[in-house]
The first five atom37 places (N, CA, C, CB, O) and aatype in JSON, in Angstrom:
{
  "aatype": [12, 19, 13, 3, 14, 0, 10, 18, 6, 1, 5, 1, 1, 2, 10, 5, 5, 2, 10, 0, 5, 5, 15, 0, 13, 2, 0, 18, 6, 1, 18, 10, 0, 3, 16, 1, 0, 5, 1, 7, 9, 5, 3, 9, 6, 6, 15, 0, 13, 7, 9, 1, 1, 6, 19, 14, 1, 10, 16, 15, 0, 18, 7, 5, 1, 7, 10, 16, 7, 5, 7, 19, 11, 15, 7, 19, 18, 2, 1, 0, 10, 2, 6, 18, 7, 5, 5, 1, 16, 1, 6, 10, 15, 1, 0, 5, 5, 3, 10, 0, 15, 0, 10, 1, 7, 18, 3, 10, 1, 5, 0, 7, 13, 5, 15, 7, 18, 6, 16, 7, 10, 0, 3, 10, 6, 0, 6, 11, 0, 1, 5, 9, 0, 0, 3, 0, 0, 0, 10, 9, 2, 10, 1],
  "atom_mask": [
    [1, 1, 1, 1, 1],
    [1, 1, 1, 1, 1],
    [1, 1, 1, 1, 1],
    [1, 1, 1, 1, 1],
    [1, 1, 1, 1, 1],
    [1, 1, 1, 1, 1],
    [1, 1, 1, 1, 1],
    [1, 1, 1, 1, 1],
    [1, 1, 1, 1, 1],
    [1, 1, 1, 1, 1],
    [1, 1, 1, 1, 1],
    [1, 1, 1, 1, 1],
    [1, 1, 1, 1, 1],
    [1, 1, 1, 1, 1],
    [1, 1, 1, 1, 1],
    [1, 1, 1, 1, 1],
    [1, 1, 1, 1, 1],
    [1, 1, 1, 1, 1],
    [1, 1, 1, 1, 1],
    [1, 1, 1, 1, 1],
    [1, 1, 1, 1, 1],
    [1, 1, 1, 1, 1],
    [1, 1, 1, 1, 1],
    [1, 1, 1, 1, 1],
    [1, 1, 1, 1, 1],
    [1, 1, 1, 1, 1],
    [1, 1, 1, 1, 1],
    [1, 1, 1, 1, 1],
    [1, 1, 1, 1, 1],
    [1, 1, 1, 1, 1],
    [1, 1, 1, 1, 1],
    [1, 1, 1, 1, 1],
    [1, 1, 1, 1, 1],
    [1, 1, 1, 1, 1],
    [1, 1, 1, 1, 1],
    [1, 1, 1, 1, 1],
    [1, 1, 1, 1, 1],
    [1, 1, 1, 1, 1],
    [1, 1, 1, 1, 1],
    [1, 1, 1, 0, 1],
    [1, 1, 1, 1, 1],
    [1, 1, 1, 1, 1],
    [1, 1, 1, 1, 1],
    [1, 1, 1, 1, 1],
    [1, 1, 1, 1, 1],
    [1, 1, 1, 1, 1],
    [1, 1, 1, 1, 1],
    [1, 1, 1, 1, 1],
    [1, 1, 1, 1, 1],
    [1, 1, 1, 0, 1],
    [1, 1, 1, 1, 1],
    [1, 1, 1, 1, 1],
    [1, 1, 1, 1, 1],
    [1, 1, 1, 1, 1],
    [1, 1, 1, 1, 1],
    [1, 1, 1, 1, 1],
    [1, 1, 1, 1, 1],
    [1, 1, 1, 1, 1],
    [1, 1, 1, 1, 1],
    [1, 1, 1, 1, 1],
    [1, 1, 1, 1, 1],
    [1, 1, 1, 1, 1],
    [1, 1, 1, 0, 1],
    [1, 1, 1, 1, 1],
    [1, 1, 1, 1, 1],
    [1, 1, 1, 0, 1],
    [1, 1, 1, 1, 1],
    [1, 1, 1, 1, 1],
    [1, 1, 1, 0, 1],
    [1, 1, 1, 1, 1],
    [1, 1, 1, 0, 1],
    [1, 1, 1, 1, 1],
    [1, 1, 1, 1, 1],
    [1, 1, 1, 1, 1],
    [1, 1, 1, 0, 1],
    [1, 1, 1, 1, 1],
    [1, 1, 1, 1, 1],
    [1, 1, 1, 1, 1],
    [1, 1, 1, 1, 1],
    [1, 1, 1, 1, 1],
    [1, 1, 1, 1, 1],
    [1, 1, 1, 1, 1],
    [1, 1, 1, 1, 1],
    [1, 1, 1, 1, 1],
    [1, 1, 1, 0, 1],
    [1, 1, 1, 1, 1],
    [1, 1, 1, 1, 1],
    [1, 1, 1, 1, 1],
    [1, 1, 1, 1, 1],
    [1, 1, 1, 1, 1],
    [1, 1, 1, 1, 1],
    [1, 1, 1, 1, 1],
    [1, 1, 1, 1, 1],
    [1, 1, 1, 1, 1],
    [1, 1, 1, 1, 1],
    [1, 1, 1, 1, 1],
    [1, 1, 1, 1, 1],
    [1, 1, 1, 1, 1],
    [1, 1, 1, 1, 1],
    [1, 1, 1, 1, 1],
    [1, 1, 1, 1, 1],
    [1, 1, 1, 1, 1],
    [1, 1, 1, 1, 1],
    [1, 1, 1, 1, 1],
    [1, 1, 1, 0, 1],
    [1, 1, 1, 1, 1],
    [1, 1, 1, 1, 1],
    [1, 1, 1, 1, 1],
    [1, 1, 1, 1, 1],
    [1, 1, 1, 1, 1],
    [1, 1, 1, 1, 1],
    [1, 1, 1, 0, 1],
    [1, 1, 1, 1, 1],
    [1, 1, 1, 1, 1],
    [1, 1, 1, 1, 1],
    [1, 1, 1, 0, 1],
    [1, 1, 1, 1, 1],
    [1, 1, 1, 1, 1],
    [1, 1, 1, 1, 1],
    [1, 1, 1, 0, 1],
    [1, 1, 1, 1, 1],
    [1, 1, 1, 1, 1],
    [1, 1, 1, 1, 1],
    [1, 1, 1, 1, 1],
    [1, 1, 1, 1, 1],
    [1, 1, 1, 1, 1],
    [1, 1, 1, 1, 1],
    [1, 1, 1, 1, 1],
    [1, 1, 1, 1, 1],
    [1, 1, 1, 1, 1],
    [1, 1, 1, 1, 1],
    [1, 1, 1, 1, 1],
    [1, 1, 1, 1, 1],
    [1, 1, 1, 1, 1],
    [1, 1, 1, 1, 1],
    [1, 1, 1, 1, 1],
    [1, 1, 1, 1, 1],
    [1, 1, 1, 1, 1],
    [1, 1, 1, 1, 1],
    [1, 1, 1, 1, 1],
    [1, 1, 1, 1, 1],
    [1, 1, 1, 1, 1],
    [1, 1, 1, 1, 1]
  ],
  "atom_positions": [
    [[99.49, -2.79, 120.2], [100.6, -1.91, 119.93], [100.32, -1.06, 118.66], [101.91, -2.74, 119.77], [99.84, -1.56, 117.64]],
    [[100.63, 0.2, 118.75], [100.36, 1.14, 117.72], [101.53, 1.09, 116.58], [100.22, 2.59, 118.37], [102.7, 0.91, 116.91]],
    [[101.18, 1.23, 115.37], [102.17, 1.24, 114.3], [103.14, 2.4, 114.55], [101.48, 1.37, 112.88], [102.74, 3.54, 114.77]],
    [[104.45, 2.06, 114.49], [105.49, 3.0, 114.67], [106.43, 2.91, 113.48], [106.22, 2.78, 115.99], [107.26, 2.0, 113.48]],
    [[106.36, 3.76, 112.47], [107.28, 3.63, 111.33], [108.7, 3.88, 111.65], [106.88, 4.53, 110.26], [109.57, 3.36, 110.96]],
    [[108.97, 4.64, 112.63], [110.37, 4.88, 113.07], [111.01, 3.63, 113.5], [110.43, 5.88, 114.21], [112.2, 3.45, 113.21]],
    [[110.34, 2.71, 114.18], [110.84, 1.45, 114.55], [111.35, 0.55, 113.46], [109.85, 0.8, 115.24], [112.41, -0.07, 113.56]],
    [[110.52, 0.49, 112.36], [110.85, -0.26, 111.14], [111.92, 0.37, 110.37], [109.67, -0.42, 110.28], [112.78, -0.3, 109.8]],
    [[111.88, 1.77, 110.34], [112.97, 2.39, 109.6], [114.3, 2.16, 110.29], [112.73, 3.87, 109.43], [115.3, 1.92, 109.63]],
    [[114.32, 2.23, 111.58], [115.55, 1.97, 112.34], [116.07, 0.47, 112.02], [115.27, 2.18, 113.93], [117.25, 0.27, 111.77]],
    [[115.2, -0.46, 112.05], [115.54, -1.83, 111.83], [116.07, -2.06, 110.39], [114.33, -2.72, 112.12], [117.0, -2.83, 110.15]],
    [[115.41, -1.31, 109.41], [115.97, -1.34, 108.03], [117.28, -0.73, 107.95], [115.09, -0.66, 107.08], [118.15, -1.34, 107.33]],
    [[117.54, 0.38, 108.47], [118.91, 1.02, 108.5], [119.9, 0.05, 109.13], [118.9, 2.41, 109.33], [121.0, -0.16, 108.62]],
    [[119.5, -0.53, 110.2], [120.51, -1.48, 110.79], [120.78, -2.75, 109.96], [120.04, -1.91, 112.18], [121.89, -3.28, 110.01]],
    [[119.87, -3.21, 109.26], [120.11, -4.16, 108.14], [121.04, -3.66, 107.07], [118.81, -4.52, 107.49], [121.96, -4.37, 106.66]],
    [[120.82, -2.47, 106.62], [121.7, -1.89, 105.54], [123.06, -1.69, 106.09], [121.15, -0.52, 104.97], [124.04, -1.92, 105.38]],
    [[123.21, -1.24, 107.42], [124.56, -0.97, 107.89], [125.24, -2.27, 108.15], [124.55, -0.09, 109.15], [126.45, -2.3, 107.98]],
    [[124.63, -3.32, 108.51], [125.22, -4.68, 108.71], [125.73, -5.17, 107.39], [124.17, -5.69, 109.3], [126.84, -5.69, 107.28]],
    [[124.85, -4.99, 106.33], [125.32, -5.43, 105.05], [126.5, -4.56, 104.53], [124.18, -5.43, 104.07], [127.39, -5.11, 103.88]],
    [[126.53, -3.37, 104.76], [127.64, -2.47, 104.25], [128.91, -2.93, 105.02], [127.31, -0.83, 104.51], [129.97, -3.03, 104.41]],
    [[128.82, -3.22, 106.43], [130.02, -3.59, 107.06], [130.55, -4.89, 106.62], [129.85, -3.6, 108.44], [131.75, -5.06, 106.44]],
    [[129.66, -5.83, 106.44], [130.08, -7.16, 106.03], [130.68, -7.17, 104.7], [128.95, -8.09, 106.04], [131.64, -7.9, 104.46]],
    [[130.13, -6.32, 103.75], [130.49, -6.27, 102.33], [131.91, -5.54, 102.28], [129.33, -5.47, 101.44], [132.73, -5.86, 101.43]],
    [[132.16, -4.55, 103.21], [133.39, -3.92, 103.18], [134.45, -4.86, 103.73], [133.32, -2.65, 103.92], [135.56, -4.9, 103.21]],
    [[134.14, -5.58, 104.73], [135.14, -6.47, 105.31], [135.5, -7.6, 104.38], [134.65, -7.04, 106.6], [136.65, -8.02, 104.28]],
    [[134.43, -8.1, 103.65], [134.65, -9.09, 102.64], [135.46, -8.6, 101.47], [133.36, -9.59, 102.17], [136.36, -9.3, 101.0]],
    [[135.15, -7.42, 101.0], [136.01, -6.73, 99.91], [137.38, -6.68, 100.24], [135.6, -5.33, 99.63], [138.23, -7.03, 99.42]],
    [[137.73, -6.21, 101.57], [139.07, -6.08, 101.94], [139.73, -7.45, 101.97], [139.16, -5.39, 103.26], [140.84, -7.58, 101.45]],
    [[139.11, -8.5, 102.57], [139.66, -9.8, 102.65], [140.0, -10.3, 101.24], [138.71, -10.72, 103.36], [141.06, -10.88, 101.01]],
    [[139.11, -10.09, 100.36], [139.12, -10.52, 98.93], [140.39, -9.8, 98.36], [137.68, -10.11, 98.11], [141.23, -10.46, 97.75]],
    [[140.54, -8.49, 98.53], [141.75, -7.8, 98.04], [143.0, -8.4, 98.63], [141.68, -6.31, 98.38], [143.97, -8.62, 97.9]],
    [[143.03, -8.67, 99.9], [144.29, -9.19, 100.47], [144.56, -10.6, 99.91], [144.23, -9.23, 102.05], [145.71, -10.95, 99.64]],
    [[143.57, -11.37, 99.74], [143.81, -12.77, 99.15], [144.32, -12.62, 97.72], [142.45, -13.66, 99.15], [145.25, -13.33, 97.34]],
    [[143.73, -11.7, 96.9], [144.1, -11.46, 95.58], [145.61, -11.03, 95.45], [143.18, -10.42, 95.01], [146.37, -11.54, 94.64]],
    [[145.95, -10.09, 96.3], [147.4, -9.55, 96.38], [148.28, -10.64, 96.67], [147.61, -8.45, 97.47], [149.25, -10.85, 95.94]],
    [[148.02, -11.41, 97.72], [148.82, -12.6, 98.17], [149.04, -13.57, 97.07], [148.13, -13.31, 99.31], [150.17, -13.97, 96.77]],
    [[147.93, -13.95, 96.47], [147.99, -14.87, 95.25], [148.79, -14.35, 94.11], [146.61, -15.16, 94.73], [149.61, -15.05, 93.52]],
    [[148.53, -13.13, 93.81], [149.17, -12.51, 92.69], [150.75, -12.49, 92.83], [148.61, -11.09, 92.53], [151.49, -12.68, 91.86]],
    [[151.19, -12.26, 94.08], [152.51, -12.26, 94.33], [153.17, -13.72, 94.16], [152.68, -11.7, 95.68], [154.29, -13.87, 93.67]],
    [[152.42, -14.69, 94.59], [153.03, -16.02, 94.34], [152.97, -16.29, 92.86], [0.0, 0.0, 0.0], [153.91, -16.93, 92.4]],
    [[151.97, -15.91, 92.0], [151.93, -16.15, 90.63], [153.08, -15.38, 89.98], [150.59, -15.78, 90.07], [153.73, -15.88, 89.06]],
    [[153.32, -14.18, 90.45], [154.41, -13.34, 89.77], [155.76, -14.04, 90.16], [154.39, -11.7, 90.3], [156.66, -14.11, 89.32]],
    [[155.92, -14.54, 91.37], [157.21, -15.23, 91.76], [157.41, -16.4, 90.8], [157.19, -15.75, 93.31], [158.51, -16.58, 90.27]],
    [[156.39, -17.2, 90.57], [156.54, -18.37, 89.63], [156.93, -17.89, 88.23], [155.19, -19.2, 89.55], [157.85, -18.43, 87.61]],
    [[156.2, -16.84, 87.73], [156.41, -16.35, 86.38], [157.89, -15.8, 86.29], [155.33, -15.22, 86.02], [158.52, -15.99, 85.24]],
    [[158.45, -15.15, 87.32], [159.73, -14.54, 87.27], [160.82, -15.48, 87.53], [159.81, -13.46, 88.18], [161.98, -15.22, 87.19]],
    [[160.46, -16.64, 88.18], [161.49, -17.58, 88.61], [162.48, -18.09, 87.52], [160.81, -18.75, 89.21], [163.64, -18.39, 87.79]],
    [[161.99, -18.15, 86.36], [162.81, -18.75, 85.2], [163.98, -17.91, 84.9], [161.98, -18.91, 83.89], [165.11, -18.4, 84.92]],
    [[163.78, -16.63, 84.61], [164.76, -15.71, 84.19], [164.88, -14.47, 85.14], [164.43, -15.29, 82.8], [165.69, -13.58, 84.9]],
    [[164.06, -14.45, 86.18], [164.04, -13.29, 87.08], [165.16, -13.37, 88.08], [0.0, 0.0, 0.0], [166.29, -13.7, 87.71]],
    [[164.91, -13.1, 89.29], [165.8, -13.01, 90.48], [166.41, -14.28, 90.7], [165.09, -12.57, 91.72], [167.62, -14.33, 90.93]],
    [[165.63, -15.44, 90.66], [166.24, -16.72, 90.99], [166.97, -17.38, 89.84], [165.21, -17.64, 91.49], [167.76, -18.3, 90.05]],
    [[166.71, -16.91, 88.62], [167.39, -17.3, 87.39], [167.55, -18.89, 87.35], [168.81, -16.57, 87.29], [168.66, -19.41, 87.24]],
    [[166.45, -19.58, 87.45], [166.5, -20.97, 87.44], [166.95, -21.64, 86.17], [165.27, -21.43, 87.77], [167.69, -22.62, 86.16]],
    [[166.44, -21.03, 85.06], [166.87, -21.77, 83.76], [168.35, -21.53, 83.49], [166.02, -21.25, 82.47], [168.99, -22.52, 83.13]],
    [[168.99, -20.37, 83.6], [170.39, -20.31, 83.36], [171.18, -21.2, 84.32], [170.86, -18.91, 83.46], [172.14, -21.84, 83.89]],
    [[170.81, -21.26, 85.54], [171.54, -22.21, 86.45], [171.38, -23.67, 86.02], [171.02, -22.07, 87.9], [172.33, -24.45, 86.06]],
    [[170.12, -24.02, 85.6], [169.94, -25.4, 85.04], [170.78, -25.68, 83.83], [168.5, -25.64, 84.68], [171.42, -26.73, 83.73]],
    [[170.77, -24.78, 82.93], [171.48, -25.06, 81.67], [172.96, -24.99, 81.94], [171.07, -24.06, 80.54], [173.69, -25.7, 81.25]],
    [[173.49, -24.2, 82.85], [174.99, -24.13, 83.05], [175.46, -25.39, 83.79], [175.42, -22.81, 83.88], [176.58, -25.87, 83.6]],
    [[174.59, -25.91, 84.6], [174.86, -27.13, 85.43], [175.12, -28.28, 84.43], [173.6, -27.5, 86.45], [176.09, -29.04, 84.56]],
    [[174.25, -28.39, 83.45], [174.5, -29.43, 82.4], [175.64, -29.07, 81.44], [173.22, -29.67, 81.58], [176.3, -29.95, 80.89]],
    [[175.85, -27.81, 81.26], [177.05, -27.47, 80.43], [178.26, -27.8, 81.07], [0.0, 0.0, 0.0], [179.16, -28.27, 80.38]],
    [[178.44, -27.63, 82.33], [179.61, -27.95, 83.04], [179.95, -29.42, 83.05], [179.49, -27.47, 84.38], [181.12, -29.77, 83.22]],
    [[178.96, -30.29, 82.85], [179.1, -31.68, 82.77], [179.21, -32.2, 81.29], [177.94, -32.3, 83.47], [179.24, -33.39, 81.0]],
    [[179.27, -31.27, 80.48], [179.46, -31.5, 79.05], [178.23, -32.19, 78.37], [0.0, 0.0, 0.0], [178.37, -32.96, 77.42]],
    [[177.04, -31.88, 78.88], [175.89, -32.49, 78.37], [175.09, -31.53, 77.52], [175.07, -33.02, 79.47], [174.0, -31.87, 77.04]],
    [[175.63, -30.33, 77.32], [174.96, -29.37, 76.45], [176.01, -28.57, 75.77], [174.0, -28.46, 77.22], [177.13, -28.5, 76.26]],
    [[175.7, -27.98, 74.7], [176.62, -27.1, 74.0], [176.61, -27.36, 72.56], [0.0, 0.0, 0.0], [175.79, -28.15, 72.08]],
    [[177.57, -26.67, 71.77], [177.55, -26.85, 70.38], [177.88, -28.24, 69.95], [178.45, -25.92, 69.77], [178.9, -28.8, 70.36]],
    [[177.04, -28.81, 69.16], [177.27, -30.16, 68.62], [176.92, -31.26, 69.58], [0.0, 0.0, 0.0], [177.13, -32.43, 69.27]],
    [[176.42, -30.93, 70.73], [176.14, -32.1, 71.73], [174.52, -32.08, 71.77], [176.9, -31.85, 73.39], [173.87, -31.05, 71.9]],
    [[174.03, -33.25, 71.65], [172.65, -33.61, 71.74], [172.44, -34.56, 72.91], [172.17, -34.23, 70.44], [172.61, -35.77, 72.76]],
    [[172.07, -34.04, 74.07], [171.9, -34.83, 75.23], [170.39, -35.06, 75.58], [172.62, -34.17, 76.39], [169.61, -34.13, 75.76]],
    [[170.08, -36.33, 75.63], [168.62, -36.6, 75.96], [168.36, -36.27, 77.43], [0.0, 0.0, 0.0], [167.26, -35.86, 77.79]],
    [[169.37, -36.44, 78.27], [169.22, -36.05, 79.76], [168.93, -34.59, 79.82], [170.54, -36.37, 80.63], [167.97, -34.18, 80.47]],
    [[169.78, -33.77, 79.15], [169.58, -32.22, 79.19], [168.08, -32.0, 78.71], [170.72, -31.36, 78.14], [167.28, -31.44, 79.45]],
    [[167.76, -32.42, 77.53], [166.4, -32.14, 76.95], [165.26, -32.55, 77.9], [166.23, -32.9, 75.6], [164.27, -31.84, 78.1]],
    [[165.49, -33.82, 78.5], [164.39, -34.3, 79.48], [164.42, -33.39, 80.7], [164.61, -35.88, 79.94], [163.34, -33.13, 81.24]],
    [[165.5, -32.9, 81.18], [165.48, -31.94, 82.34], [164.85, -30.72, 82.05], [166.8, -31.63, 82.81], [164.09, -30.17, 82.85]],
    [[165.16, -30.22, 80.82], [164.4, -28.92, 80.45], [162.94, -29.14, 80.36], [164.87, -28.34, 79.1], [162.14, -28.34, 80.86]],
    [[162.55, -30.26, 79.68], [161.17, -30.57, 79.47], [160.44, -30.74, 80.83], [161.05, -31.83, 78.61], [159.32, -30.26, 81.0]],
    [[161.11, -31.45, 81.83], [160.44, -31.64, 83.11], [160.39, -30.25, 83.87], [161.21, -32.76, 83.98], [159.41, -29.95, 84.55]],
    [[161.35, -29.5, 83.73], [161.37, -28.14, 84.33], [160.2, -27.25, 83.82], [162.73, -27.43, 84.01], [159.48, -26.62, 84.58]],
    [[160.08, -27.26, 82.52], [158.92, -26.54, 81.94], [157.57, -27.12, 82.34], [0.0, 0.0, 0.0], [156.66, -26.33, 82.61]],
    [[157.37, -28.45, 82.39], [156.18, -29.01, 82.85], [155.85, -28.74, 84.26], [156.21, -30.36, 82.64], [154.69, -28.53, 84.62]],
    [[156.86, -28.76, 85.08], [156.75, -28.49, 86.57], [156.29, -27.0, 86.75], [158.21, -28.76, 87.35], [155.34, -26.71, 87.48]],
    [[156.95, -26.16, 86.1], [156.67, -24.74, 86.14], [155.26, -24.39, 85.7], [157.64, -24.02, 85.29], [154.54, -23.64, 86.37]],
    [[154.88, -24.97, 84.55], [153.46, -24.81, 84.03], [152.46, -25.35, 85.13], [153.27, -25.63, 82.61], [151.45, -24.71, 85.44]],
    [[152.77, -26.47, 85.65], [151.86, -27.03, 86.6], [151.7, -26.23, 87.83], [152.27, -28.34, 86.94], [150.57, -26.09, 88.3]],
    [[152.75, -25.69, 88.42], [152.77, -24.8, 89.51], [151.95, -23.53, 89.21], [154.18, -24.48, 89.85], [151.1, -23.11, 89.99]],
    [[152.27, -22.94, 88.02], [151.61, -21.75, 87.65], [150.03, -21.94, 87.53], [152.2, -21.26, 86.33], [149.24, -21.14, 88.02]],
    [[149.69, -23.02, 86.89], [148.31, -23.34, 86.71], [147.6, -23.59, 88.04], [148.18, -24.53, 85.82], [146.46, -23.18, 88.23]],
    [[148.29, -24.26, 88.94], [147.77, -24.5, 90.28], [147.51, -23.21, 91.08], [148.73, -25.38, 91.04], [146.47, -23.02, 91.7]],
    [[148.5, -22.36, 91.03], [148.36, -21.06, 91.78], [147.19, -20.21, 91.21], [149.7, -20.22, 91.69], [146.47, -19.54, 91.94]],
    [[147.06, -20.29, 89.91], [145.94, -19.59, 89.24], [144.65, -20.12, 89.66], [146.04, -19.69, 87.77], [143.74, -19.36, 90.01]],
    [[144.51, -21.54, 89.65], [143.35, -22.14, 89.99], [142.95, -21.78, 91.48], [143.5, -23.61, 89.76], [141.81, -21.45, 91.81]],
    [[143.96, -21.87, 92.29], [143.78, -21.58, 93.78], [143.28, -20.09, 93.96], [145.21, -21.8, 94.6], [142.38, -19.83, 94.76]],
    [[143.86, -19.18, 93.22], [143.38, -17.8, 93.19], [141.93, -17.69, 92.73], [144.25, -16.97, 92.28], [141.17, -16.97, 93.37]],
    [[141.51, -18.35, 91.69], [140.12, -18.29, 91.24], [139.21, -18.85, 92.11], [139.94, -18.89, 90.03], [138.08, -18.37, 92.28]],
    [[139.69, -20.01, 92.78], [138.82, -20.61, 93.81], [138.6, -19.79, 94.94], [139.33, -21.84, 94.27], [137.47, -19.72, 95.41]],
    [[139.63, -19.1, 95.48], [139.5, -18.25, 96.7], [138.62, -17.07, 96.32], [140.93, -17.76, 97.27], [137.76, -16.65, 97.1]],
    [[138.81, -16.53, 95.17], [137.92, -15.31, 94.75], [136.47, -15.72, 94.57], [138.42, -14.66, 93.37], [135.56, -14.95, 94.88]],
    [[136.26, -16.97, 94.07], [134.85, -17.49, 94.02], [134.24, -17.61, 95.46], [134.83, -18.93, 93.3], [133.06, -17.33, 95.71]],
    [[135.07, -18.01, 96.3], [134.59, -18.16, 97.81], [134.11, -16.75, 98.27], [0.0, 0.0, 0.0], [133.04, -16.63, 98.86]],
    [[134.88, -15.69, 97.99], [134.6, -14.39, 98.53], [133.34, -13.94, 97.84], [135.79, -13.4, 98.33], [132.46, -13.36, 98.48]],
    [[133.22, -14.18, 96.49], [132.05, -13.72, 95.79], [130.73, -14.51, 96.3], [132.29, -13.91, 94.23], [129.62, -13.97, 96.36]],
    [[130.96, -15.75, 96.62], [129.77, -16.56, 97.19], [129.44, -15.95, 98.59], [130.14, -18.21, 97.34], [128.26, -15.77, 98.89]],
    [[130.37, -15.65, 99.38], [130.09, -15.04, 100.68], [129.36, -13.84, 100.55], [131.28, -14.77, 101.44], [128.43, -13.57, 101.3]],
    [[129.78, -13.05, 99.56], [129.08, -11.69, 99.32], [127.62, -11.97, 98.91], [129.83, -10.8, 98.12], [126.71, -11.28, 99.38]],
    [[127.39, -12.9, 98.1], [125.99, -13.27, 97.63], [125.22, -13.7, 98.84], [125.98, -14.44, 96.53], [124.02, -13.47, 98.97]],
    [[125.99, -14.37, 99.76], [125.2, -14.83, 101.08], [124.77, -13.62, 101.81], [0.0, 0.0, 0.0], [123.62, -13.51, 102.23]],
    [[125.7, -12.67, 101.97], [125.37, -11.41, 102.77], [124.22, -10.76, 102.09], [126.6, -10.38, 102.88], [123.26, -10.36, 102.75]],
    [[124.28, -10.63, 100.73], [123.18, -9.93, 100.13], [121.81, -10.62, 100.27], [123.48, -9.74, 98.71], [120.76, -9.99, 100.4]],
    [[121.89, -11.9, 100.25], [120.7, -12.83, 100.39], [120.13, -12.68, 101.79], [121.09, -14.37, 100.13], [118.92, -12.7, 102.01]],
    [[121.08, -12.53, 102.75], [120.57, -12.38, 104.14], [119.91, -11.03, 104.35], [0.0, 0.0, 0.0], [118.92, -10.9, 105.07]],
    [[120.49, -10.04, 103.71], [119.95, -8.65, 103.72], [118.52, -8.65, 103.18], [120.85, -7.68, 102.85], [117.58, -8.15, 103.81]],
    [[118.41, -9.25, 102.0], [117.14, -9.21, 101.25], [116.02, -10.04, 102.03], [117.36, -9.8, 99.76], [114.85, -9.64, 102.02]],
    [[116.37, -11.14, 102.68], [115.57, -11.92, 103.45], [115.15, -11.18, 104.76], [116.27, -13.2, 103.71], [114.0, -11.26, 105.19]],
    [[116.08, -10.5, 105.33], [115.76, -9.65, 106.53], [114.86, -8.6, 106.25], [0.0, 0.0, 0.0], [113.93, -8.32, 107.01]],
    [[115.12, -7.92, 105.06], [114.22, -6.85, 104.63], [112.82, -7.32, 104.31], [114.79, -6.18, 103.44], [111.85, -6.64, 104.63]],
    [[112.7, -8.49, 103.67], [111.47, -9.07, 103.43], [110.66, -9.39, 104.63], [111.65, -10.2, 102.69], [109.46, -9.15, 104.69]],
    [[111.43, -10.0, 105.7], [110.76, -10.25, 106.94], [110.28, -8.97, 107.64], [111.66, -11.0, 107.82], [109.19, -8.91, 108.22]],
    [[111.11, -7.99, 107.56], [110.73, -6.69, 108.27], [109.53, -6.07, 107.52], [111.99, -5.61, 108.31], [108.68, -5.48, 108.19]],
    [[109.38, -6.16, 106.15], [108.24, -5.62, 105.41], [107.02, -6.41, 105.81], [108.47, -5.68, 103.87], [105.96, -5.85, 106.05]],
    [[107.18, -7.7, 105.87], [106.07, -8.61, 106.3], [105.55, -8.2, 107.68], [106.55, -10.12, 106.35], [104.36, -7.95, 107.85]],
    [[106.45, -8.12, 108.66], [106.1, -7.72, 109.95], [105.37, -6.3, 110.06], [107.34, -7.73, 110.73], [104.42, -6.05, 110.8]],
    [[105.93, -5.49, 109.26], [105.28, -4.13, 109.07], [103.92, -4.18, 108.64], [105.99, -3.31, 108.1], [103.04, -3.52, 109.2]],
    [[103.7, -5.02, 107.57], [102.36, -5.22, 107.04], [101.42, -5.8, 107.94], [102.4, -6.01, 105.9], [100.27, -5.37, 108.03]],
    [[101.9, -6.86, 108.69], [101.05, -7.54, 109.87], [100.6, -6.42, 110.93], [101.99, -8.73, 110.71], [99.47, -6.35, 111.4]],
    [[101.59, -5.63, 111.2], [101.34, -4.65, 112.26], [100.25, -3.63, 111.77], [102.7, -3.89, 112.67], [99.33, -3.28, 112.5]],
    [[100.39, -3.18, 110.55], [99.42, -2.24, 110.04], [98.05, -3.0, 109.84], [99.94, -1.58, 108.66], [97.01, -2.38, 110.04]],
    [[98.01, -4.24, 109.48], [96.74, -4.96, 109.41], [96.05, -5.15, 110.74], [96.96, -6.3, 108.8], [94.82, -5.06, 110.87]],
    [[96.94, -5.42, 111.8], [96.39, -5.62, 113.16], [95.89, -4.24, 113.65], [97.51, -6.22, 114.16], [94.81, -4.21, 114.24]],
    [[96.54, -3.17, 113.46], [96.08, -1.83, 113.83], [94.82, -1.5, 113.16], [97.1, -0.78, 113.51], [93.9, -0.97, 113.79]],
    [[94.72, -1.77, 111.95], [93.5, -1.55, 111.13], [92.33, -2.39, 111.7], [93.76, -1.94, 109.63], [91.22, -1.89, 111.86]],
    [[92.6, -3.54, 111.98], [91.55, -4.53, 112.62], [91.14, -3.95, 114.0], [92.19, -6.09, 112.84], [89.96, -3.97, 114.36]],
    [[92.11, -3.44, 114.74], [91.72, -2.95, 116.05], [90.93, -1.58, 115.93], [93.0, -2.78, 116.95], [90.12, -1.29, 116.81]],
    [[91.13, -0.83, 114.98], [90.32, 0.43, 114.74], [88.94, 0.07, 114.34], [90.95, 1.34, 113.62], [87.97, 0.64, 114.85]],
    [[88.82, -0.92, 113.4], [87.5, -1.36, 113.03], [86.69, -1.93, 114.16], [87.6, -2.34, 111.99], [85.48, -1.68, 114.19]],
    [[87.26, -2.7, 115.11], [86.64, -3.2, 116.23], [86.29, -2.15, 117.2], [87.44, -4.17, 116.81], [85.42, -2.37, 118.04]],
    [[86.94, -0.97, 117.15], [86.59, 0.16, 118.09], [85.22, 0.83, 117.62], [87.8, 1.29, 118.12], [84.52, 1.45, 118.41]],
    [[84.91, 0.68, 116.41], [83.68, 1.31, 115.89], [82.42, 0.66, 116.39], [83.67, 1.29, 114.4], [81.32, 1.08, 116.03]]
  ]
}
């Protein structure tokens, strides 16, 4: 077989195109995952005094039972607020950790795509070098 640089160039372009397609799809999936997770984190952050107004409802519920107010020191009320704060902090921390983990997964997948491209390119270059060496040996044998 005679060396054909166009064949190797076509295969190299195919490797590049596959990497570009995989990278674009991975970047879009990463963006969607980030957006979804950020919404969840934002909901947790806003839940205390935002739309759901959890803290005012919690405090008013204890106020209606006479467990909070001026001159009242209620251990039940303080414990409830403390537990609420701990739970909210725990939920926020978990949501942020989940986001970081998901994004690391997308980054790892991208590194795998890049590694596959580089391996394919190296294999292609090695095949090209073997073909050139075989053609050179065939020319030497013709003399």
